[in-house]
C-alpha positions as protocol buffer text, in pm:
chain_id: "A"
residue {
  index: 1
  type: MET
  ca { x: -5431 y: 7993 z: 20633 }
}
residue {
  index: 2
  type: ASN
  ca { x: -5683 y: 8273 z: 20668 }
}
residue {
  index: 3
  type: LYS
  ca { x: -6054 y: 8273 z: 20579 }
}
residue {
  index: 4
  type: ALA
  ca { x: -6004 y: 8394 z: 20221 }
}
residue {
  index: 5
  type: GLU
  ca { x: -5744 y: 8124 z: 20154 }
}
residue {
  index: 6
  type: LEU
  ca { x: -5973 y: 7863 z: 20309 }
}
residue {
  index: 7
  type: VAL
  ca { x: -6262 y: 7974 z: 20087 }
}
residue {
  index: 8
  type: ASP
  ca { x: -6032 y: 7949 z: 19782 }
}
residue {
  index: 9
  type: GLN
  ca { x: -5930 y: 7594 z: 19878 }
}
residue {
  index: 10
  type: ILE
  ca { x: -6290 y: 7485 z: 19942 }
}
residue {
  index: 11
  type: ALA
  ca { x: -6399 y: 7629 z: 19607 }
}
residue {
  index: 12
  type: SER
  ca { x: -6116 y: 7451 z: 19430 }
}
residue {
  index: 13
  type: VAL
  ca { x: -6164 y: 7111 z: 19595 }
}
residue {
  index: 14
  type: ALA
  ca { x: -6545 y: 7113 z: 19573 }
}
residue {
  index: 15
  type: ASP
  ca { x: -6546 y: 7265 z: 19222 }
}
residue {
  index: 16
  type: ILE
  ca { x: -6785 y: 7544 z: 19323 }
}
residue {
  index: 17
  type: SER
  ca { x: -6766 y: 7922 z: 19303 }
}
residue {
  index: 18
  type: LYS
  ca { x: -6583 y: 8121 z: 19569 }
}
residue {
  index: 19
  type: VAL
  ca { x: -6912 y: 8292 z: 19658 }
}
residue {
  index: 20
  type: ASP
  ca { x: -7082 y: 7957 z: 19722 }
}
residue {
  index: 21
  type: ALA
  ca { x: -6779 y: 7832 z: 19918 }
}
residue {
  index: 22
  type: GLY
  ca { x: -6786 y: 8149 z: 20131 }
}
residue {
  index: 23
  type: ARG
  ca { x: -7157 y: 8104 z: 20202 }
}
residue {
  index: 24
  type: ALA
  ca { x: -7102 y: 7738 z: 20294 }
}
residue {
  index: 25
  type: LEU
  ca { x: -6818 y: 7827 z: 20532 }
}
residue {
  index: 26
  type: ASP
  ca { x: -7022 y: 8107 z: 20693 }
}
residue {
  index: 27
  type: ALA
  ca { x: -7318 y: 7869 z: 20731 }
}
residue {
  index: 28
  type: PHE
  ca { x: -7094 y: 7606 z: 20895 }
}
residue {
  index: 29
  type: VAL
  ca { x: -6955 y: 7858 z: 21144 }
}
residue {
  index: 30
  type: THR
  ca { x: -7306 y: 7986 z: 21223 }
}
residue {
  index: 31
  type: VAL
  ca { x: -7448 y: 7637 z: 21276 }
}
residue {
  index: 32
  type: VAL
  ca { x: -7159 y: 7529 z: 21501 }
}
residue {
  index: 33
  type: THR
  ca { x: -7179 y: 7854 z: 21701 }
}
residue {
  index: 34
  type: ASP
  ca { x: -7555 y: 7821 z: 21749 }
}
residue {
  index: 35
  type: ALA
  ca { x: -7519 y: 7458 z: 21857 }
}
residue {
  index: 36
  type: LEU
  ca { x: -7250 y: 7545 z: 22113 }
}
residue {
  index: 37
  type: LYS
  ca { x: -7463 y: 7834 z: 22247 }
}
residue {
  index: 38
  type: THR
  ca { x: -7739 y: 7585 z: 22328 }
}
residue {
  index: 39
  type: GLY
  ca { x: -7495 y: 7342 z: 22492 }
}
residue {
  index: 40
  type: ASP
  ca { x: -7489 y: 7087 z: 22209 }
}
residue {
  index: 41
  type: THR
  ca { x: -7179 y: 6909 z: 22084 }
}
residue {
  index: 42
  type: VAL
  ca { x: -7097 y: 6896 z: 21713 }
}
residue {
  index: 43
  type: SER
  ca { x: -6918 y: 6574 z: 21615 }
}
residue {
  index: 44
  type: LEU
  ca { x: -6764 y: 6515 z: 21273 }
}
residue {
  index: 45
  type: VAL
  ca { x: -6653 y: 6153 z: 21271 }
}
residue {
  index: 46
  type: GLY
  ca { x: -6283 y: 6128 z: 21193 }
}
residue {
  index: 47
  type: PHE
  ca { x: -6233 y: 6505 z: 21205 }
}
residue {
  index: 48
  type: GLY
  ca { x: -6321 y: 6599 z: 21562 }
}
residue {
  index: 49
  type: SER
  ca { x: -6574 y: 6737 z: 21806 }
}
residue {
  index: 50
  type: PHE
  ca { x: -6668 y: 7091 z: 21903 }
}
residue {
  index: 51
  type: SER
  ca { x: -6804 y: 7129 z: 22256 }
}
residue {
  index: 52
  type: VAL
  ca { x: -6836 y: 7374 z: 22545 }
}
residue {
  index: 53
  type: LYS
  ca { x: -6633 y: 7326 z: 22862 }
}
residue {
  index: 54
  type: GLU
  ca { x: -6693 y: 7487 z: 23199 }
}
residue {
  index: 55
  type: ARG
  ca { x: -6400 y: 7667 z: 23357 }
}
residue {
  index: 56
  type: ALA
  ca { x: -6435 y: 7699 z: 23735 }
}
residue {
  index: 57
  type: GLU
  ca { x: -6385 y: 8020 z: 23929 }
}
residue {
  index: 58
  type: ARG
  ca { x: -6024 y: 8055 z: 24035 }
}
residue {
  index: 59
  type: GLN
  ca { x: -5777 y: 8288 z: 24200 }
}
residue {
  index: 60
  type: GLY
  ca { x: -5529 y: 8489 z: 23996 }
}
residue {
  index: 61
  type: ARG
  ca { x: -5298 y: 8786 z: 24033 }
}
residue {
  index: 62
  type: ASN
  ca { x: -5309 y: 9130 z: 23877 }
}
residue {
  index: 63
  type: PRO
  ca { x: -4973 y: 9140 z: 23692 }
}
residue {
  index: 64
  type: GLN
  ca { x: -4934 y: 9517 z: 23747 }
}
residue {
  index: 65
  type: SER
  ca { x: -5002 y: 9534 z: 24119 }
}
residue {
  index: 66
  type: GLY
  ca { x: -4956 y: 9175 z: 24231 }
}
residue {
  index: 67
  type: GLU
  ca { x: -5297 y: 9197 z: 24401 }
}
residue {
  index: 68
  type: ALA
  ca { x: -5497 y: 8874 z: 24431 }
}
residue {
  index: 69
  type: ILE
  ca { x: -5812 y: 8872 z: 24217 }
}
residue {
  index: 70
  type: THR
  ca { x: -6095 y: 8628 z: 24157 }
}
residue {
  index: 71
  type: ILE
  ca { x: -6137 y: 8517 z: 23796 }
}
residue {
  index: 72
  type: LYS
  ca { x: -6502 y: 8429 z: 23743 }
}
residue {
  index: 73
  type: ALA
  ca { x: -6625 y: 8097 z: 23607 }
}
residue {
  index: 74
  type: ALA
  ca { x: -6671 y: 8082 z: 23230 }
}
residue {
  index: 75
  type: LYS
  ca { x: -6786 y: 7859 z: 22949 }
}
residue {
  index: 76
  type: ILE
  ca { x: -6525 y: 7815 z: 22676 }
}
residue {
  index: 77
  type: PRO
  ca { x: -6547 y: 7653 z: 22333 }
}
residue {
  index: 78
  type: SER
  ca { x: -6330 y: 7348 z: 22285 }
}
residue {
  index: 79
  type: PHE
  ca { x: -6221 y: 7131 z: 21992 }
}
residue {
  index: 80
  type: LYS
  ca { x: -6096 y: 6776 z: 22026 }
}
residue {
  index: 81
  type: ALA
  ca { x: -5933 y: 6633 z: 21715 }
}
residue {
  index: 82
  type: GLY
  ca { x: -6048 y: 6293 z: 21590 }
}
residue {
  index: 83
  type: LYS
  ca { x: -5820 y: 5998 z: 21516 }
}
residue {
  index: 84
  type: VAL
  ca { x: -5817 y: 6046 z: 21138 }
}
residue {
  index: 85
  type: LEU
  ca { x: -5714 y: 6411 z: 21176 }
}
residue {
  index: 86
  type: LYS
  ca { x: -5449 y: 6327 z: 21435 }
}
residue {
  index: 87
  type: ASP
  ca { x: -5307 y: 6054 z: 21213 }
}
residue {
  index: 88
  type: ALA
  ca { x: -5304 y: 6283 z: 20908 }
}
residue {
  index: 89
  type: VAL
  ca { x: -5106 y: 6550 z: 21093 }
}
residue {
  index: 90
  type: ASP
  ca { x: -4860 y: 6310 z: 21253 }
}
């Protein structure tokens, strides 16, 4: 499902216009992104939690030359599904 299809589904389920559904989805993405940038966790009970994880510096290999390289540490966004979501998918 892409963004346009998601907006259509939200509009249908919530009985709102597609424009309003698109704005709501964009607002949700913005709020979650801003929260993760500041190091906060966003928890939606039953659905899941968005958080930021730290990935340590590590050694890797350049696939073209086989040369050893250092991959720098990074912060990566993470999502952990909640029990209700896991049960719904299973």
